[in-house]
C-alpha positions in Angstrom: -73.4 -119.7 -56.6 -72.4 -119.5 -60.3 -73.3 -122.3 -62.6 -70.4 -124.2 -64.3 -70.3 -123.8 -68.0 -70.7 -127.0 -69.9 -67.5 -127.8 -72.0 -67.9 -127.1 -75.6 -67.9 -130.0 -78.0 -65.3 -129.9 -80.7 -66.7 -129.7 -84.1 -65.4 -131.8 -87.0 -63.3 -135.0 -87.0 -60.9 -136.1 -84.4 -57.3 -134.9 -85.0 -56.0 -138.4 -85.5 -58.4 -138.9 -88.4 -56.6 -136.2 -90.4 -53.2 -137.9 -89.9 -54.8 -141.3 -90.8 -56.3 -139.8 -94.0 -53.0 -138.3 -95.1 -51.3 -141.6 -94.6 -53.8 -143.5 -96.6 -53.6 -141.0 -99.4 -49.8 -141.2 -99.5 -50.0 -145.0 -99.6 -52.5 -144.8 -102.5 -50.2 -142.5 -104.4 -47.3 -144.8 -103.7 -49.0 -147.8 -105.1 -50.4 -145.9 -108.1 -46.8 -144.8 -108.8 -45.6 -148.5 -108.6 -48.3 -149.6 -110.9 -47.5 -146.9 -113.4 -43.9 -148.1 -113.6 -44.8 -151.8 -113.7 -44.5 -153.9 -116.9 -47.7 -154.1 -118.9 -48.7 -157.6 -120.0 -49.3 -156.9 -123.7 -51.3 -160.1 -124.2 -53.7 -159.4 -121.3 -54.0 -155.8 -122.4 -55.0 -157.0 -125.9 -57.6 -159.4 -124.5 -59.1 -156.6 -122.4 -59.2 -154.4 -125.5 -60.8 -157.1 -127.6 -63.5 -157.6 -124.9 -64.6 -153.9 -125.5 -64.4 -154.2 -129.3 -68.1 -153.4 -129.7 -67.9 -150.3 -127.5 -67.6 -146.8 -128.9 -64.8 -146.1 -126.4 -62.5 -148.7 -127.9 -61.0 -146.1 -130.2 -59.7 -144.1 -127.2 -58.4 -147.3 -125.5 -56.6 -148.5 -128.6 -54.9 -145.2 -129.2 -53.9 -145.0 -125.5 -52.6 -148.5 -125.5 -50.5 -147.9 -128.6 -48.8 -144.9 -127.1 -48.2 -146.6 -123.8 -46.6 -149.6 -125.4 -44.4 -147.4 -127.6 -43.4 -145.3 -124.7 -42.4 -148.3 -122.6 -39.9 -149.7 -125.2 -39.3 -152.5 -127.5 -39.5 -155.2 -124.8 -43.2 -154.9 -124.4 -43.9 -154.7 -128.2 -41.9 -157.9 -128.8 -43.8 -160.0 -126.3 -46.5 -161.2 -128.7 -43.7 -162.2 -131.1 -42.0 -164.2 -128.3 -45.3 -166.0 -127.5 -45.7 -166.8 -131.2 -42.2 -168.3 -131.3 -43.0 -170.4 -128.3 -46.2 -171.7 -130.0 -44.2 -172.5 -133.1 -41.6 -174.4 -131.1 -44.4 -176.4 -129.4 -46.0 -177.2 -132.8 -42.6 -178.5 -134.1 -42.1 -180.6 -131.0 -45.6 -182.1 -131.2 -45.1 -182.9 -134.9 -41.8 -184.6 -134.3 -43.3 -186.6 -131.4 -46.2 -187.8 -133.7 -43.6 -188.8 -136.3 -41.8 -190.9 -133.6 -45.0 -192.6 -132.6 -45.7 -193.6 -136.2 -42.1 -194.6 -136.7 -42.2 -196.9 -133.7 -45.4 -198.5 -135.0 -43.8 -199.1 -138.4 -40.7 -200.7 -136.9 -42.8 -203.1 -134.8 -44.8 -204.1 -137.9 -41.7 -204.5 -139.9 -39.9 -206.6 -137.3 -43.0 -208.8 -137.0 -42.9 -209.4 -140.8 -39.2 -210.3 -140.6 -39.7 -212.6 -137.5 -37.5 -210.4 -135.4 -40.1 -209.2 -132.8 -38.7 -211.6 -130.2 -35.1 -210.5 -130.8 -35.4 -206.7 -131.0 -37.5 -204.7 -128.6 -39.0 -201.3 -129.7 -39.6 -198.5 -127.2 -40.6 -194.9 -127.8 -40.8 -191.6 -125.8 -40.9 -188.0 -126.8 -37.2 -187.8 -127.6 -36.2 -191.0 -129.3 -37.1 -194.6 -130.4 -35.0 -197.4 -128.8 -34.3 -200.6 -130.7 -32.9 -203.0 -128.1 -30.9 -206.0 -129.4 -31.1 -208.8 -126.8 -28.0 -210.7 -125.7 -26.4 -213.1 -128.1 -27.9 -211.7 -131.3 -25.0 -209.6 -132.3 -21.9 -210.7 -130.3 -20.4 -213.8 -128.7 -19.6 -213.6 -125.0 -16.8 -211.1 -124.2 -16.3 -210.2 -127.8 -17.0 -207.1 -129.9 -16.8 -208.6 -133.4 -20.2 -208.9 -135.1 -21.4 -212.5 -135.5 -22.0 -213.6 -139.1 -25.7 -214.2 -138.4 -25.9 -210.7 -136.8 -25.3 -209.1 -140.2 -28.7 -210.2 -141.4 -30.5 -208.7 -138.5 -28.5 -205.4 -138.8 -29.2 -205.3 -142.6 -32.9 -205.5 -141.9 -32.7 -202.7 -139.4 -30.5 -200.6 -141.7 -33.0 -201.0 -144.6 -35.7 -199.5 -142.4 -33.5 -196.8 -140.9 -32.6 -195.6 -144.4 -36.2 -194.3 -144.7 -35.5 -191.7 -142.1 -32.3 -189.8 -143.2 -33.1 -186.7 -141.1 -33.0 -188.5 -137.8 -29.7 -188.8 -135.9 -28.8 -192.2 -134.5 -27.1 -193.0 -131.2 -25.8 -196.5 -130.5 -25.2 -197.6 -126.9 -23.4 -200.6 -125.6 -24.3 -202.1 -122.2 -22.9 -205.0 -120.1 -23.7 -206.9 -117.0 -21.7 -206.6 -113.8 -19.6 -209.7 -114.2 -15.9 -208.7 -114.4 -13.7 -209.6 -117.4 -10.8 -211.7 -116.2 -7.4 -211.6 -118.0 -8.9 -210.4 -121.2 -6.4 -209.7 -123.9 -8.3 -206.9 -125.7 -10.7 -205.2 -123.2 -9.8 -204.0 -119.7 -13.3 -204.1 -118.3 -17.0 -204.1 -119.2 -16.9 -200.4 -120.0 -14.2 -201.0 -122.6 -16.1 -204.0 -124.1 -19.5 -202.2 -124.2 -17.9 -199.2 -126.0 -16.2 -201.5 -128.6 -19.5 -203.2 -129.3 -21.3 -199.9 -129.9 -18.5 -198.8 -132.2 -18.7 -202.1 -134.2 -22.4 -201.5 -134.9 -21.8 -197.8 -135.8 -19.1 -198.8 -138.2 -21.4 -201.4 -139.8 -23.9 -198.6 -140.6 -21.2 -196.2 -141.9 -18.8 -198.5 -143.7 -21.1 -201.2 -145.0 -24.5 -199.5 -145.4 -23.2 -196.0 -146.3 -24.9 -194.0 -143.5 -23.4 -190.5 -142.9 -21.0 -190.6 -139.9 -22.3 -187.1 -139.0 -25.6 -188.5 -137.8 -24.2 -191.5 -135.9 -22.6 -191.6 -132.4 -21.5 -194.5 -130.3 -21.3 -194.8 -126.5 -20.4 -197.5 -124.0 -22.0 -197.6 -120.5 -20.5 -200.8 -119.2 -22.6 -202.2 -116.3 -23.7 -198.7 -115.1 -27.1 -198.5 -116.7 -28.8 -201.9 -116.1 -32.4 -202.4 -117.1 -32.9 -204.9 -114.3 -31.0 -206.1 -111.3 -28.0 -208.3 -112.0 -29.0 -210.9 -109.4 -29.8 -213.8 -111.8 -28.3 -215.2 -115.1 -31.5 -214.2 -116.9 -31.4 -210.6 -115.7 -27.7 -210.4 -116.6 -28.5 -211.5 -120.1 -31.1 -208.6 -120.3 -28.5 -206.1 -119.3 -26.0 -207.4 -121.9 -27.4 -205.5 -124.8 -26.9 -203.0 -127.6 -29.4 -200.2 -128.1 -30.0 -198.1 -131.2 -31.7 -194.8 -130.4 -33.3 -193.0 -133.3 -33.5 -189.4 -132.2 -36.3 -187.0 -132.8 -35.9 -184.5 -135.6 -37.0 -181.7 -133.2 -34.0 -179.7 -132.1 -34.7 -177.4 -129.1 -33.6 -173.8 -129.3 -30.9 -172.4 -127.1 -33.3 -171.6 -124.3 -34.5 -175.2 -123.9 -32.8 -178.3 -122.5 -33.8 -181.8 -123.5 -31.8 -184.6 -122.2 -31.6 -187.2 -124.9 
């Protein structure tokens, strides 16, 4: 009886391995192509180049990087300049904030010397300084005409404000939530708060000679209370006039700062 011939073993890799290898190679080529078309981060590229500054190969890398950046267009070449502009903007903002901090400290010292520290509150953030005139200092109840004794306090404030001619000034009038009844001049608290802000603004422009271009006036009525209007004491806190001394820093068109 004839012996069966043993099946021959196939030499080489399995057939599926060839297909798999082709697929992996195509994927590699695809991602290399994507990477070649991607935007190069010029700052990171410069850092990598700097890390090899002591190497003899750096000359080749530098010449290659220059040709790549030039070939990819002005957008990549201008990136370091844009970063430099952002740094300059940050420095301007920080400098203006430091000036506000010093200004707020000077106002507090000045008001203490004039015995006004209990009548005018000083607050400060990155965008402005707030001088808060408490209820009763500037106006009688339901009126927008400056009291005679208020002129002295405003003159003290104006003398100090005159030291900062480059800072714009915003004057805000606020009220409590008690409605005005049968008032002959003002329809509501909103109307009254705006009239009070305008009275203070006109004192600075007409009496103290401040430029109207740097002064604005707004009335917020009862709609921005500092505390709840549930007690007479709290309502007196909400009846106030605020003078905001704005930062000299003006953001560029790409930035938004709510002042």
